[in-house]
C-alpha positions in Angstrom: -4.6 -32.5 -7.3 -6.3 -34.5 -10.0 -6.0 -34.2 -13.8 -9.6 -33.1 -13.8 -8.9 -30.2 -11.5 -5.9 -29.1 -13.5 -8.1 -29.3 -16.6 -10.6 -27.0 -14.9 -7.9 -24.5 -14.1 -6.8 -24.5 -17.7 -10.4 -24.0 -19.0 -10.9 -21.2 -16.4 -7.7 -19.5 -17.2 -8.4 -19.4 -20.9 -12.0 -18.1 -20.3 -10.9 -15.4 -17.9 -8.1 -14.3 -20.3 -10.6 -14.0 -23.1 -13.0 -12.0 -20.9 -10.2 -9.6 -20.0 -9.3 -9.2 -23.6 -13.0 -8.4 -24.5 -13.3 -5.9 -21.7 -10.0 -4.2 -22.7 -11.1 -4.0 -26.3 -14.4 -2.4 -25.3 -12.5 0.5 -23.7 -9.9 0.9 -26.4 -7.1 -1.0 -24.7 -5.1 -4.1 -25.6 -5.1 -7.3 -23.7 -1.5 -6.7 -22.6 -2.6 -3.4 -20.9 -4.4 -5.4 -18.2 -2.5 -7.4 -15.6 -4.2 -10.7 -14.6 -3.1 -11.4 -11.0 -4.2 -14.7 -9.5 -5.2 -14.5 -5.8 -3.6 -17.8 -4.6 -4.9 -18.0 -1.0 -5.3 -21.7 0.0 -4.1 -22.9 -3.5 -1.5 -25.5 -3.6 1.9 -24.5 -5.2 1.5 -27.3 -7.8 -1.7 -25.8 -9.0 -0.3 -22.3 -9.0 2.7 -23.4 -11.0 0.4 -25.2 -13.5 -1.4 -21.9 -14.0 2.0 -20.2 -14.5 2.8 -22.7 -17.1 -0.4 -21.6 -19.0 0.9 -18.0 -19.1 -0.1 -16.6 -15.7 2.6 -14.1 -14.7 1.4 -12.4 -11.5 0.3 -14.1 -8.3 -0.7 -12.6 -4.9 -0.9 -14.0 -1.4 -3.1 -12.6 1.4 -1.3 -14.2 4.4 2.3 -13.9 5.5 2.6 -17.4 6.9 1.0 -19.0 3.9 3.3 -17.1 1.6 6.3 -18.2 3.6 5.2 -21.8 3.6 4.8 -21.9 -0.2 7.6 -19.5 -1.2 10.3 -22.1 -2.2 7.8 -24.0 -4.3 6.6 -21.1 -6.5 7.9 -20.9 -10.1 9.1 -17.3 -9.7 11.4 -17.5 -12.7 8.3 -17.0 -14.8 6.0 -15.1 -12.4 5.9 -12.0 -10.1 4.9 -12.5 -6.5 2.9 -9.8 -4.7 1.4 -9.4 -1.3 -2.3 -8.3 -1.6 -3.7 -8.8 2.0 -3.7 -6.6 5.1 -0.1 -6.5 6.3 0.9 -5.9 9.9 4.0 -3.9 10.5 5.6 -6.7 12.6 5.4 -9.1 9.6 7.0 -6.8 7.0 10.5 -8.0 7.6 9.4 -11.6 6.8 8.3 -10.9 3.3 9.9 -7.6 2.0 12.8 -9.5 0.4 10.4 -12.0 -1.3 7.8 -9.9 -3.0 7.9 -7.5 -6.0 5.0 -5.3 -4.8 2.8 -4.8 -1.7 -0.7 -3.8 -2.6 -2.3 -2.8 0.7 -0.4 0.2 2.2 -2.7 2.5 4.1 -0.6 4.3 6.7 2.6 6.2 7.2 3.6 3.7 9.8 3.3 0.7 7.5 5.0 2.6 4.6 7.9 3.5 6.9 8.4 0.0 8.1 8.4 -1.4 4.5 11.0 1.2 3.6 13.1 0.4 6.6 13.1 -3.3 6.0 13.7 -2.8 2.2 16.8 -0.7 2.8 18.2 -3.6 4.8 18.1 -5.6 1.6 19.4 -2.8 -0.5 16.1 -2.6 -2.4 13.2 -0.2 -3.1 9.9 -1.9 -2.7 7.0 -1.0 -5.0 3.7 -0.3 -3.2 0.1 0.5 -3.9 -1.9 2.7 -1.5 -5.2 1.1 -0.5 -8.3 3.3 -0.7 -11.4 2.5 1.3 -13.7 3.5 -1.5 -16.8 2.3 0.3 -15.9 3.9 3.6 -16.4 0.7 5.4 -15.4 0.8 9.1 -14.4 -2.9 9.1 -12.1 -2.6 6.2 -8.6 -1.3 5.9 -7.6 1.5 3.5 -7.4 5.3 3.6 -10.6 7.3 3.1 -10.6 9.2 -0.3 -10.4 12.6 1.3 -7.2 11.6 3.2 -5.4 10.0 0.3 -3.5 13.0 -1.0 -2.2 13.8 2.4 -1.0 10.2 3.0 0.7 10.2 -0.4 2.5 13.4 0.3 3.7 12.0 3.6 5.1 8.8 2.2 6.4 10.1 -1.1 9.8 11.1 0.2 10.5 8.0 2.2 13.5 6.2 0.8 13.1 2.5 0.3 9.6 2.5 -1.2 8.1 3.6 -4.5 4.4 4.4 -4.9 3.1 2.8 -8.2 -0.6 3.4 -7.9 -3.8 2.6 -6.0 -5.9 -0.4 -5.1 -9.4 -0.8 -3.7 -11.9 -3.5 -2.7 -15.4 -2.0 -3.0 -18.3 -3.2 -0.8 -20.1 -6.4 -1.9 -22.9 -5.2 -4.1 -26.1 -6.9 -5.3 -26.0 -5.5 -8.8 -23.5 -4.5 -11.5 -24.6 -0.9 -11.6 -23.7 -0.3 -8.0 -20.3 -2.0 -8.2 -19.6 -0.1 -11.5 -20.3 3.2 -9.7 -17.7 2.4 -7.0 -15.2 1.5 -9.7 -16.0 4.6 -11.6 -15.4 6.8 -8.5 -12.2 5.0 -7.8 -10.9 5.6 -11.3 -11.8 9.3 -11.0 -9.7 9.4 -7.8 -6.8 7.7 -9.6 -7.0 10.2 -12.5 -7.2 13.2 -10.1 -4.1 12.1 -8.3 -2.3 11.4 -11.5 -3.0 14.8 -12.9 -1.6 16.5 -9.8 1.8 15.1 -10.6 2.9 14.7 -7.0 6.6 14.4 -6.6 7.9 10.8 -6.4 4.4 9.4 -7.0 4.0 7.3 -10.1 0.4 6.5 -10.8 0.6 3.6 -13.2 -1.4 0.8 -11.5 -5.1 0.8 -10.6 -5.8 -2.5 -9.0 -9.5 -3.3 -8.5 -11.9 -6.0 -9.5 -12.1 -9.6 -8.4 -13.7 -12.8 -9.6 -17.3 -11.5 -9.5 -16.6 -8.1 -11.0 -13.3 -8.0 -12.9 -15.1 -7.3 -16.2 -16.9 -4.3 -14.8 -13.7 -3.1 -13.2 -11.8 -3.1 -16.5 -14.6 -1.2 -18.1 -14.2 1.5 -15.5 -10.5 1.8 -15.7 -8.7 -1.0 -13.8 -5.5 -2.2 -15.3 -4.9 -4.9 -12.7 -7.5 -7.4 -11.6 -7.2 -9.9 -8.7 -8.9 -13.2 -9.5 -9.0 -16.3 -7.3 -12.2 -18.4 -7.2 -13.0 -18.0 -10.9 -9.6 -19.4 -11.7 -9.1 -22.0 -9.0 -12.7 -22.8 -8.0 -14.5 -22.2 -4.7 -12.1 -22.6 -1.8 -12.6 -23.5 1.9 -11.4 -20.6 4.1 -12.2 -22.3 7.4 
């Protein structure tokens, strides 16, 4: 990684941080009310740690094997590690002792396995429930009308703690369309919060990525997941 590349990361980090602050201020929040989580898929640990040295304090990996291969190199003394991708039940045991939060829970089966493996490590794992806000058949996540039922089923499972919701809306060709998805997702978040379901703590609404994090914050997100805008375009092949 060249000095030029690290300089780009520093510039991008400061720019994104300022944009987050602007969006937060626009909706009457403070910058500290919004969590900037860096999506670190394909990013080298040295670059991740450089971003952490700039002030980044949340990172998220999408793939279990990649997380495991980089785990010992992260500067986790100054940063929280989360899992933000689709998680197979047979991979849970490999990461449950390594992450602070799992963002993509969408079934009782997965929640139960996370709880089971967490208890083996004498811990309670924080989770977010993923909502398929665009009702896309090729995406994971529970449909909005099934969300409350899923929450009620997993609320009593020992070993996990529901901290909120996450969503990845469909790719949209204009800001108005994406903002509408974010708005609808925030309404769902508020509706669930107001029902005060037992053992459900609605504190995190994770939505918005590189192309639309500003709009997501305007519509109520308090966690955004940003990858390419921070680290540059990446080769996923």
